[in-house]
C-alpha positions in Angstrom: -0.4 31.3 -100.1 -3.0 30.9 -97.5 -6.7 29.9 -98.0 -9.7 31.3 -95.6 -10.1 28.2 -95.6 -7.1 27.3 -94.4 -6.9 30.2 -91.9 -10.0 28.3 -90.8 -8.9 25.1 -89.9 -6.1 26.8 -87.6 -8.5 28.3 -85.9 -10.3 25.5 -85.4 -7.7 23.6 -83.9 -6.4 26.5 -81.5 -9.3 26.1 -80.1 -9.9 22.5 -79.7 -6.2 22.3 -78.5 -7.1 25.7 -75.9 -10.1 23.2 -74.5 -8.4 19.8 -74.3 -5.3 21.5 -72.2 -8.0 23.3 -70.0 -9.4 20.1 -69.6 -6.2 18.4 -68.6 -5.1 21.7 -66.4 -8.8 20.7 -64.5 -8.1 16.9 -64.4 -4.7 17.5 -63.2 -5.6 19.9 -60.0 -8.3 17.3 -59.4 -5.8 14.5 -59.0 -3.5 17.0 -57.0 -6.6 17.5 -54.5 -6.9 14.0 -54.0 -3.6 12.9 -53.7 -2.7 15.5 -50.7 -6.5 14.2 -48.8 -5.4 10.4 -49.6 -1.5 11.2 -48.3 -3.1 12.9 -44.5 -5.8 10.0 -44.1 -2.6 7.3 -44.2 -0.5 9.5 -41.8 0.4 7.7 -38.7 -1.0 8.3 -35.1 1.3 10.2 -32.9 2.0 9.0 -29.9 0.8 11.0 -26.9 3.8 13.4 -25.3 4.4 12.7 -22.3 5.0 15.7 -19.6 8.4 15.7 -18.8 9.2 17.1 -14.9 9.4 20.6 -14.2 8.5 20.9 -10.4 11.8 20.5 -7.9 11.0 17.8 -5.6 10.1 18.7 -2.1 12.5 17.1 0.8 11.0 14.1 1.9 10.8 12.9 5.6 13.0 10.2 7.2 12.4 6.9 8.4 14.3 7.2 12.0 14.8 4.2 13.8 17.1 4.0 17.1 19.7 2.4 15.2 20.0 5.0 12.3 23.1 5.4 10.1 24.1 7.6 8.0 26.4 6.9 4.9 27.3 8.7 1.4 27.2 6.2 -0.4 28.9 6.3 -4.2 26.0 5.5 -7.0 26.1 4.8 -10.6 24.2 5.6 -13.7 23.1 3.6 -17.0 24.6 6.1 -18.2 27.7 5.7 -16.5 28.1 8.8 -15.1 29.3 9.0 -11.0 28.2 11.4 -8.4 28.0 11.2 -4.8 24.6 11.5 -2.9 24.0 11.7 0.7 21.8 9.0 2.1 19.7 8.4 5.4 19.3 4.1 5.7 17.2 2.9 8.8 17.0 -0.6 8.2 19.5 -1.4 10.6 22.3 -1.9 8.1 25.6 0.0 6.7 26.2 -1.2 3.6 30.0 -1.3 2.0 29.2 -2.3 -1.4 28.3 0.3 -4.1 25.0 0.4 -5.4 23.4 1.4 -8.0 20.5 3.4 -10.2 18.9 3.2 -13.6 18.2 6.9 -13.6 20.5 10.2 -13.8 19.9 12.0 -10.7 21.3 15.4 -10.0 20.6 16.6 -6.9 21.4 15.3 -3.5 18.5 13.9 -1.9 17.2 12.9 1.5 15.3 9.1 1.1 13.8 7.1 4.1 13.5 3.3 4.2 10.6 0.7 4.2 10.9 -0.7 7.6 9.0 0.4 10.9 10.8 2.7 13.2 10.8 2.7 16.8 10.5 6.6 17.6 9.6 5.5 21.4 10.6 3.1 23.9 7.9 0.2 23.9 6.1 -0.3 27.3 7.3 -2.7 29.8 6.7 -6.3 29.0 3.8 -7.6 31.1 4.5 -11.5 33.2 0.9 -12.5 32.1 0.1 -13.3 29.2 -3.5 -13.0 28.2 -5.9 -15.9 27.5 -5.7 -17.6 23.8 -9.2 -17.5 21.9 -10.4 -20.8 20.4 -12.3 -19.5 18.0 -10.5 -18.7 14.4 -11.8 -15.9 12.0 -13.5 -16.8 9.1 -10.8 -17.1 6.3 -11.0 -14.1 4.2 -8.6 -15.2 1.2 -7.8 -18.7 -0.1 -4.5 -20.5 -0.7 -2.2 -18.6 -2.6 -1.2 -20.4 -6.0 2.5 -21.0 -6.9 3.2 -20.1 -10.6 5.4 -22.2 -12.1 8.3 -20.3 -13.4 12.1 -20.3 -14.6 15.1 -18.0 -13.7 16.2 -15.3 -16.0 19.2 -16.3 -17.9 23.0 -14.5 -16.9 23.2 -12.9 -20.6 19.4 -11.0 -20.2 20.0 -7.3 -21.2 17.3 -6.1 -22.7 15.4 -3.8 -20.7 12.6 -5.3 -21.5 13.8 -8.2 -19.4 12.3 -9.3 -16.1 15.0 -9.7 -14.1 13.4 -11.9 -11.7 9.4 -13.7 -12.2 6.3 -13.6 -10.8 6.1 -15.9 -7.9 2.9 -14.7 -6.5 0.5 -12.9 -8.5 0.0 -9.7 -6.5 -3.3 -9.5 -6.4 -3.7 -12.3 -4.4 -1.3 -10.8 -1.5 -2.9 -9.9 1.3 -1.6 -6.9 1.2 -2.3 -5.8 -1.7 -6.1 -6.3 -1.1 -6.2 -3.4 1.7 -5.6 -0.7 -0.8 -7.2 1.1 -2.8 -7.8 1.4 -6.7 -4.8 4.1 -6.9 -2.3 2.6 -3.8 -3.1 -1.1 -5.7 -1.9 0.7 -9.2 1.3 2.3 -7.1 2.3 -0.8 -5.8 1.4 -2.7 -9.7 4.0 0.1 -11.1 6.5 -0.1 -8.5 6.7 -4.2 -8.8 6.7 -3.6 -12.4 9.7 -1.2 -12.0 11.9 -3.2 -10.1 11.5 -6.5 -12.0 13.2 -4.4 -14.9 15.5 -2.7 -12.8 14.0 0.7 -13.9 15.3 3.8 -11.5 11.2 5.9 -12.3 8.2 4.8 -11.3 5.7 7.7 -12.9 3.5 8.8 -10.3 1.7 12.2 -8.6 1.0 10.0 -5.4 2.5 12.4 -2.5 5.2 10.9 0.2 2.8 9.7 2.5 1.1 7.2 0.1 4.4 7.0 -1.5 6.2 5.3 1.2 3.3 3.3 2.8 2.8 1.6 -0.8 6.3 1.4 -1.2 7.3 0.2 2.3 4.0 -2.4 1.5 6.0 -3.4 -1.6 9.6 -3.8 -0.2 8.5 -6.1 2.9 6.2 -8.0 0.8 7.5 -9.3 -2.5 11.0 -11.0 -1.5 11.9 -12.0 -5.0 12.8 -8.5 -5.3 15.5 -8.9 -2.6 18.1 -6.4 -5.1 15.9 -3.8 -4.2 17.4 -1.1 -1.9 15.1 -0.1 1.1 15.4 3.9 0.6 13.8 5.4 -2.0 12.2 9.3 -2.5 8.7 9.7 -4.4 9.2 8.1 -7.6 12.6 7.5 -7.3 14.3 3.3 -6.5 17.4 2.2 -6.0 19.0 -1.0 -5.6 22.0 -2.9 -3.7 23.1 -4.2 -7.5 22.6 -3.0 -11.1 24.3 -6.1 -12.9 21.3 -7.6 -14.4 23.9 -10.5 -14.3 24.8 -10.4 -11.0 21.0 -10.7 -9.5 20.3 -13.7 -12.0 23.0 -15.8 -10.1 21.6 -14.8 -7.3 18.2 -15.3 -8.1 19.5 -19.0 -9.2 21.7 -19.6 -6.3 18.1 -18.7 -3.9 16.2 -20.9 -5.8 18.2 -24.0 -6.0 17.8 -24.2 -1.8 14.0 -22.7 -2.1 13.3 -25.4 -4.7 15.3 -28.2 -2.6 13.4 -26.8 0.8 10.0 -27.0 -0.7 10.7 -30.1 -2.0 11.4 -31.7 1.4 8.5 -29.5 2.9 6.2 -31.4 0.3 6.7 -35.1 1.2 5.1 -33.6 4.9 1.3 -34.2 4.9 0.5 -30.9 6.8 0.6 -27.6 6.7 2.8 -27.2 10.2 5.3 -29.4 9.6 5.6 -27.8 6.0 6.5 -24.5 8.0 8.5 -26.5 10.9 10.9 -27.9 7.7 11.1 -23.6 7.0 11.4 -22.7 10.2 14.3 -24.9 11.5 16.5 -24.3 8.3 16.3 -20.4 8.8 17.2 -20.5 12.4 20.0 -23.0 11.3 21.5 -21.7 9.1 21.3 -17.9 9.7 22.9 -15.4 12.3 22.2 -11.9 13.3 24.2 -9.3 10.9 24.7 -6.2 11.3 26.5 -5.3 8.2 24.7 -4.1 5.4 24.3 -5.7 2.1 21.6 -8.5 1.4 20.7 -9.3 5.2 17.3 -8.2 5.0 16.6 -9.9 2.1 15.8 -13.6 0.9 18.6 -13.8 -0.6 20.5 -13.4 2.8 19.2 -16.0 4.2 19.3 -19.0 2.0 22.2 -17.8 0.9 25.0 -15.7 2.9 23.7 -16.9 6.4 23.8 -13.4 8.0 20.1 -11.6 8.5 18.2 -9.0 10.7 14.9 -9.7 11.4 13.5 -8.7 8.0 16.1 -10.9 6.3 14.3 -13.8 8.5 10.7 -13.0 7.6 11.3 -12.2 3.8 13.2 -15.4 3.7 10.3 -17.0 5.3 7.9 -15.2 2.8 9.7 -16.3 -0.3 9.7 -19.9 0.6 5.4 -20.2 1.1 5.0 -18.1 -2.1 7.0 -21.3 -4.0 5.0 -24.0 -1.5 1.6 -22.1 -1.8 1.0 -21.2 1.7 -1.0 -17.6 2.2 1.5 -15.6 4.4 2.5 -11.9 4.3 5.3 -10.4 6.5 4.4 -8.1 9.5 6.5 -4.7 10.7 6.7 -3.1 14.2 9.1 -2.5 17.0 10.0 -5.2 19.7 9.7 -5.0 23.4 13.4 -2.7 23.6 12.6 -0.6 21.0 14.1 -1.9 18.2 12.4 -2.5 14.8 11.1 -5.8 14.1 9.6 -8.4 11.6 7.9 -11.2 11.5 5.6 -13.2 9.7 1.2 -14.4 10.0 1.4 -17.5 8.2 -2.5 -18.9 7.3 -2.3 -22.6 8.3 -5.9 -25.6 8.9 -7.8 -22.7 8.2 -6.8 -19.8 11.1 -4.2 -17.1 10.8 -1.2 -17.3 13.6 1.9 -15.4 14.0 5.3 -17.0 12.9 8.5 -15.5 14.2 11.6 -17.4 13.1 14.0 -14.2 14.4 13.0 -14.7 18.1 13.3 -18.6 17.5 16.9 -18.2 17.1 18.8 -18.0 20.2 21.3 -15.6 18.1 24.3 -16.6 20.2 27.4 -15.6 19.7 29.2 -18.9 18.8 26.4 -20.5 16.7 25.2 -24.4 18.3 23.9 -26.9 15.8 20.7 -27.9 16.4 19.3 -25.1 18.6 15.9 -25.4 17.8 13.5 -23.5 19.9 9.6 -22.7 19.2 8.2 -20.0 21.3 7.0 -18.4 18.4 6.1 -20.9 15.8 1.9 -20.7 15.1 1.5 -18.2 17.9 -1.8 -16.2 18.4 -2.0 -12.2 18.5 -3.1 -11.9 22.5 0.8 -13.9 23.3 2.1 -11.2 21.8 0.5 -7.8 20.6 1.4 -4.6 23.2 3.1 -7.7 25.1 6.3 -8.4 22.7 5.5 -6.6 19.6 4.3 -3.1 19.7 3.2 -0.9 16.6 2.1 -3.2 14.4 2.5 -2.3 10.8 3.2 0.9 11.3 5.5 3.1 9.9 7.0 6.4 11.3 8.6 9.1 9.8 10.8 11.8 10.8 8.8 14.5 11.3 6.1 12.5 13.4 3.9 11.0 10.4 3.1 7.7 11.5 2.1 5.7 8.6 -0.5 2.7 8.9 0.8 0.0 6.3 -2.6 -2.2 6.8 -4.3 -4.1 9.5 -2.9 -7.9 9.5 -6.0 -10.6 9.6 -6.3 -11.1 13.8 -5.0 -14.1 14.5 -6.8 -15.4 17.4 -6.5 -19.9 17.4 -4.1 -22.2 19.0 -4.8 -25.1 18.0 -2.0 -25.3 15.6 0.6 -24.3 17.9 3.4 -26.0 18.2 3.0 -27.3 22.1 -0.5 -28.1 21.4 -0.2 -29.8 18.1 3.2 -31.5 19.5 1.7 -32.5 22.9 4.3 -30.3 25.3 1.6 -28.7 26.8 0.5 -29.2 30.4 -1.7 -28.3 32.6 -0.3 -29.9 35.9 2.8 -29.9 37.7 3.1 -33.3 37.9 2.3 -34.1 34.2 4.7 -31.2 33.2 7.5 -32.3 35.2 7.5 -35.9 34.0 7.2 -34.6 30.8 10.2 -32.4 30.6 12.0 -35.1 32.2 11.2 -37.5 29.5 12.4 -34.0 26.9 15.8 -34.3 28.4 16.0 -37.4 27.9 15.6 -37.3 24.5 16.7 -33.4 23.8 20.3 -35.6 25.3 20.5 -38.4 23.4 19.3 -36.9 20.0 22.2 -34.2 20.9 19.9 -31.1 20.6 20.7 -28.4 22.9 16.8 -26.9 23.9 14.2 -29.3 25.7 11.0 -27.2 26.4 7.2 -27.5 27.3 5.0 -24.8 28.0 2.1 -24.5 30.5 -1.3 -23.8 30.6 -1.2 -21.5 33.9 1.1 -18.9 35.4 0.6 -21.1 38.8 2.3 -24.2 37.2 4.3 -22.3 35.7 6.3 -20.4 38.5 6.2 -23.7 41.0 8.0 -25.1 38.0 10.3 -22.0 38.0 11.1 -22.4 41.2 12.5 -25.9 40.7 14.7 -25.2 38.0 18.3 -26.2 40.4 16.6 -30.1 40.1 15.9 -30.6 37.3 19.1 -29.4 35.8 21.2 -31.6 38.8 18.9 -34.7 37.6 19.6 -34.4 33.9 23.1 -34.1 34.6 23.5 -37.5 36.7 20.4 -38.8 34.1 22.3 -41.8 31.5 22.1 -40.6 28.6 23.8 -41.0 25.1 25.0 -38.0 24.9 26.7 -36.5 28.6 25.4 -33.5 29.4 28.2 -31.5 30.8 26.5 -28.4 31.4 22.8 -26.8 31.5 21.2 -23.4 31.9 17.4 -22.5 31.3 15.5 -19.7 29.5 12.0 -20.1 30.8 9.8 -17.2 29.0 7.7 -15.4 31.7 5.3 -14.3 29.4 4.9 -17.5 27.3 4.9 -20.1 30.0 7.7 -22.3 28.6 10.1 -23.6 30.4 12.8 -24.3 28.7 16.2 -26.3 29.9 19.6 -25.8 27.7 22.2 -28.2 27.4 25.9 -28.6 26.7 27.8 -31.8 26.2 
């Protein structure tokens, strides 16, 4: 039988156990709250949500030229989905090779090109060249420093690996410095996307801003040789999407370019270095109407077929690698066709350098056919005389976009005829010099003998005597017998040119 004492002890034990259970429950609840707080504090920070494109693309006006060609080209995406897309190119080029884009596109869109457009006929060429100024403008920049780079390996396939190296920091580009902050960011974003072969650029830029900045990138960054001229806001296209192919082409370009730069570096002046580049480009290239890489530095260094943009970009790449400050300028020629050339910084002043118009571009190329009419010349000799619409891009709706105003070229001290002693004031000295030049040219087996006159009167007098000069050289005793003589004088630049054949 349980005694009253035992009942009392059981009752005390139950109360004690109840108290302990209550304490344990409180501890458990407290521990649970603490655990929740800790786990919440340790949650990783989520990345910002990117807003998907939800608005329909608006129609983009096209850039038009007098040689506009429309082609339907097959494009492939990185998802290996094919589509047919109509493109309008204004690059004076048509392409037969398959082009690739790295973004899936499901709409047919009109795209514009990065080159200038000729919408009107250029004014007639004048016959009197304005007097050249002799005072150089103050330099606004210093010559760019070349960055040592290495080629991209052919087996690189990672999306975060650039296809080509940086040659010149974009912040050292004259064109880049002329943009506002928003445009500079877009410029940098386009360059970065193109280096990584991306098909899209995140931007809120309007159509005019996009085409202005894209055109500047397309012309000023010659290492992006695979970038296609046609684009629409936020979208890039390429001549090839094969990274191994790009790496191989870049390696070929660097091999030629480095060899030329090494040769140029043996020269003591910037003028001589530029002459090395000029002579190579002129002697190793001709005009090419077909598409592909004819508007790129790859064409100028590796294939030999170019349009004016290819001449200018090839010069740009060589200047970049040699540390010579330069830029590509676009416009239209005196026949209304699109054109491109360079402005370079040499001996403390800016000069125009047009290697395209120094190339005779004969149907049958002639070795050693070199001339220097457009080698380091001032604006006064060409602006609105033979070269028009300086750095203007005209869209198909008539919108004219001004890229940037190139630095003024007002000096003649580094001009070819001045620096090599081929500029003359009077007829007697000029004729003696021309006879000597023809003899030197014939003995060397070269094609062109040329001098420049400082005034139109002397030029006109010498031009009237071309038959006398031609007869004289054919009868002269030279290492290579001259059989045919032609003349290609320039009424604007006052250049007397005698062309020899053997």
